[in-house]
N, C-alpha and C positions, 0 to 999 in steps of 0.2 A: 193408744196410738191413733193419730189422725192421718188417714191416707187420702191424698188428693189425686184423683184419677182423671186423666184426659182420654176421652174416647169420642169419636164422632158419631158412633152408633150406640143407642141405648133404648130400652123399652119406652114406648110401645113398639119400636122397631123390632124385627123378628130375626135378623141375621145372626150368624154365629158369634160375632164379636159382641153384639148387644147382649145376647143371652149369657155369654161367658162372664162378662164384666158384672152384670146384674146379679146372677145367681151366686157368684163368689162373694160379692159385697153383702148380700143378705146374710150369709154366714158370718162375715166379719162383724157386722152390726150386732148380730145375735150373740157373738162372743165378747161384746163390750167395747168394740172399737168404733171410732168415728170415721165415716166415709163421706167425702164430698166428690161428686162426679161432675166434671165440666163436659158438656156436650152441646148439641144443637137441637133445634126444633125437629121433631121426628118427621122424616120425609123419604127415607130409604125404602125400596130402591127406585120408585117411580119419579122421585123428585117433586112429590106433591105433599103438602102439609097434611098431617093426620088431623082428623076432626078434633076441635077443641083447642088447637094450638095456633099461635101466630109467630111469625119470624121477627121477634122483638130483640132489641139489643141485650136485654137481660130479663129472664124470668126464672123464678125459683119455685120448686115444688119438693115435696117429700114423698118418696116411694118406698114403702116398707122399711122406714127408718133411715133411708139413704137420702142425704141432701143432694138434690139434683139442680144444677145451675145451667140453664140453657141460654146460649148466646146466638146472636144474629150471624147468619152465614149466607154466602151465595149458594142458592139452592138449584140443583140440576139433577136430572135422572142419572142413574148409575150406568152411563155409557158415554164414550167419547173422552179421550185422554185430556184434551185441553180444558173443557168445561169442568170435568171432575177435579183437575188440578187446581182450578180457581176455587172450587168448593173447598178442597183441603186447605189451601193457603188462607182462605178467609177464616176458617175455623182456627187455624194456628194463631192468627192475629187476635181475633176476638176472645179466644180461649185464654191466651196469655194475659190479656188486659183484665179479664174477669178474675183470673186466678190471683192477680196481685192484690185484690181487695178481699179475698177470702181469709178466714182465720188461718193463722200460721199452721201449716201441716208439719208432720214429722218426716214425711217422704212424699215425693211426687212420682207417679207412675203414669206411663202412656203406652198405648197399645197400637200396633200396626195390624192390618195392612194400610190403614189410613196414615201413610208415612209422615206427613207433615204434622200430624198430631204428636208424633214422637219428637219432632223438632221443637214444637211448642212446649212439650213437657220438659225437655232439656233446658230451654230458655227460661221457663218459669222457675224451675228448680234453682237455676243460677241466680235469678233475681231474689228468690226467697232464702237463698243460702242453705238449701236442703239437698239431700242426695236424690239422684234420679235413677229410676229403674225403667229400662226399656223392655217391654214385653213384645217379643218377636212372634207375631202371628202369621207372617208370610214373608217370603224372601222378595221383598219389593226393593228395587224395580225389576228384578229378574222375571217376576211373574207377569209383568206387562208384556215383555217380549214373548214369553211362553204362550200366552193366549192369542198372540197375533195382533194385539192392540197397537203396538208400535214397534218399529224396527230399531236396532241399535243405532244411536246417534249421539251427538255431542251433549244433548240434554241429559240422556240416560247416563252418560259417562260422569257428568257432574253429580247426578243423583247418587251414583254408586260411591263417589268420593265422600259425599255428605253422609251416606249410610254408614260407611266405615268410621267416619268421624264420630257419629253418635254412639256406635258400639264402644269406641275407645273412651269416650268421655262419660259414659254412664257408670254409675257405681256398681251396677249389676245388670246383666241381661237375662231375661227369662225366655227360654226357647220352648215352643210348644211341641217340638219333636226332636229326637236325637240327631236327625240329619241336619236340622237347622244349626245345632251346635257344631257339628262336624264341619259344616260350610264356613262358619265363623272362624273356627280354629284354623282351618286351611288358609284363610285370608289374614291370619296374623292376630286374631283376638285371643287374649290369654284365656285358656280353658278354665282357670280357677275363678273367673268372674262370671261364668255362664252356668246357670242352673236349668235343667230340663224339667218342666212341669207339664206333663201331657194333659191334653184336654179331657173333658169328662161329661158325665150326665148327672143331672139332679134326680136321684132315684125316687124321692118322694113324689115327683111329678110324673115320672115315666115308669110304668110297671105293666106286666101282662094283664090283659083284660079281654073279655069277649068282644066280638065284632059289634060296633055301634050299629044297632038296628035302624035307627032313624037315618043315619048317614048312608048306610048300605042301601036302604030303600030309595033314598033320594037320587043316588047315582047308579042305581041298577046293578049293584054288586052282590046281591043275594045269590049264593051258590056259585060264585065266580072265583077263579084263581087270580089273585091280585098281586101284581108286581108294582110296588110303590116307590116312587122317587119323590121325597119330601124335603124341600129345601130350596136354596137359591138356584134359579135358572140363569146361569151366567156363561160367559165366554169360556170359562175353565172346564165346562162340563160336557161339551159336544153332544148335547141332547138330541140333535137331529139324527144321530146314529141310533138312538133308542127308537125313534120313529121308524127307521129302516127295519129294525128287528120287529117292531109291531106290524109293519107291512108284511113281513115274512110269516107272521103268525096270525094274520087276520082271519084265516079260515078255521082256527082252533077256537071254537065258540065259547069256551069257558074261561079263556085268558083275557085279562084286562090290564092295561097299563094306566096307573093312576099317578098323575103329576099334581103336586100341591106346592104352590109357592110363587114367587115373583122374581124379577131380575131383568137384566138387559136382554136376555135371550127369549123371554116368555112370549112376547108379541109375535116374533117370527115362528116360534114353535106352534102357537095356536093357529097361525095362518097355514103353516105347512101341514098340520094334521087335518085341517079343513080341506085344503086343496087335494090331499091324498085320499080323502074320504075314509079316514081311519076310525071306524066306529068302535074299535076296541081300545081307543085312547080317550081318557077322561082328564081334562085339564081344569083344575080348580084354582081360582084366584087366591092370593095370599090370605091367610087366616090368622086370627089372634093366637098368640102363643098358647093360651090356655086351652084352645081347641085342638092342638096338634096331637095329643095322645089319642083322641077320638079318630083322627084320620089315620094315624099309625095302626090303630086296631083293625082297620079295613084290610091291611096288607097281609099276604101270606109270605112274601119275601121282600126284604128291604134292598133296593137297588142303590148302589153308590157308583156313579159314573163320572170318569175324569178324561180330559183330553189327553191324547198320546204325546206327551212331552216329558223329557227328563226332570224338569222342575217339579212335576207332580209325583215323582218318586219320593219327595221329601215331606209331603203333606199327609195329614190325617184328618179327613173330613169329619166334622162334628156329628153328622147324621149317623155315623157308625155307632157312636156311643148312645144316642137316643134309641136307635133300633135295638141295641143290646139291652137297654133298660126295659124295652117293651117285650123282650124275649123273642125277637124275630131272627130268622136266619139271614145271613148277609150274602149278597151277590155283588162282588166288587168287579167292575169293569175298569181297570186302571193298570198302570205300570207296576212292575215289581218294586216294592219299596216299603216305606213305613206303614202304610195302610194295609198292604197285603201281609206284612209280617204279623200284624195284630189278628187279622181275619184267620190266617192259616195257623198261627201258633195257638190260638184259642180254640181252634176247631169250630169256629162259629159260622162257617160258610165256605164259599169258593171264590177264586179269582179267575177271571177270563181277561184276555187282552183288551186294551183300550181300543175304542172306535172300530170294533169288529162285530157287526150285526149278526153274522153267522155264529160266532162263538157265544154271543149273548143269548141267542136263541137256544143254543145247546145247554147253556147254564140254567136258563129258565126251565127247560124241559127236564133237566136232571132233577130239580126240586119238584116239579109238577108230577112227574111219573114215579118218583120214589119217595113216598110220604114218610117212610121210616127214616130215611136220610134227612129229610126236611125237619122232622121232629127232633132228631138227634142234634142237628146244628142249632135249632132253636133253643134246646135245653142248654147246650154249651154256651151259646151267646148270652143267655140270661145269667148263667152262673158266673160269667166273666165280668158282668157289669159292675159289681162292687169294686173290682180292681181299678176301675176308671170312674169312680164317683166324683161328683162335683165337690162334695164335702172334703174328700181327700185332696183334690186339686186346690181348694180354698186354703186348707191347712198348709200345704206345701208352699203356696204363693205367699201366705202370711209369714211363714218362717223366713223366706227370702227377704221380705220387707223388714222383719225384726232384726235379722243379722246385718242388713245394710244400715239400718238406723244405729245399731250398736257399734258399727265400724269394725266388725269382726273379720272383714276381708273375704277370703275365698268362698265361692258358692258351690264348689264341687261337693256333691253328696247332699246338698240342700234341695230336696224335692227331685232328685235326679234318679229316674228309673230307667236310664238309658242302658 
């Protein structure tokens, strides 16, 4: 089977969508399928081209057996709704044009939250006369309102109508969480066309290991209790509240807060930490994906922090699964919902309320002061990881594609662990 996949993010970019698409595609190629990825020149999240790349109309490379076709786009940093929308629209246009000239696929897939990539996927599938699968990675445009990037207005109303149109016109929808499926069903999308394929971790890449001595020495973490936040520093994460907790714990000499990653909120976070003179906070710039297990190894506890808004009851941050693969206990600061159900049902850690520095301090102290509890959560976290493996996700997603190509209709039960 030939899968044509539209995604604005792909390695060497390091965000969740890029990693998800790439790691699954590696399995599909390994299992004998052909995968073509339509994407742009890597520039996320800073809006700066990665070394060795140019923003050309078309450039082709092969990455681990995956044919990667990169197209020219309007490049901007991951901040500001208007400029980012221009970025998304430009990829939609150039991606469709490039896709017309690719070998005929069996199925076209596009992933959100880069919403206009899904519009492009639907249009390209129509042009090529092939079925279209919409992978729903985020409830966009609802998430824009949730992070405060834009208030409800006529533009968002139009986007919501377009969103529902795409769900109805797709041959199948793949939702990354059960709550996404419930939301679609509530809005009138037939449940039989929606499969739930929960995100996961590529276990060969992430596994327990001793603390990386070189990195620990470089960042002064020898003998420290490290609370690690590794991933995108965005508007959805309210990381300034973590700095508040760090300020409350600044006199506990063995506690360190380690941030690794980039995003729209990183520059402000760096400035805030400097202004507050938080010597217990270490902010590391974005790192190559291959180095992330080394940084995870520095952590005693994996922190997952989300903004306090109902939309984030529906999400499952991918860093949960990476931390599970590394055998780390989880500290979720977020609303009750999909993520908390995993953390609590697996016994992999604890949840504290969103944006509550006092509660976050208590959660950290619980792990720091009760090492038997920490060890038990770590063991259960690692034991749960195979239930959320990337290989399993790849098989579930592939089965959705095969059922769609075969025209077998309903998706209920296909990859559905809801």
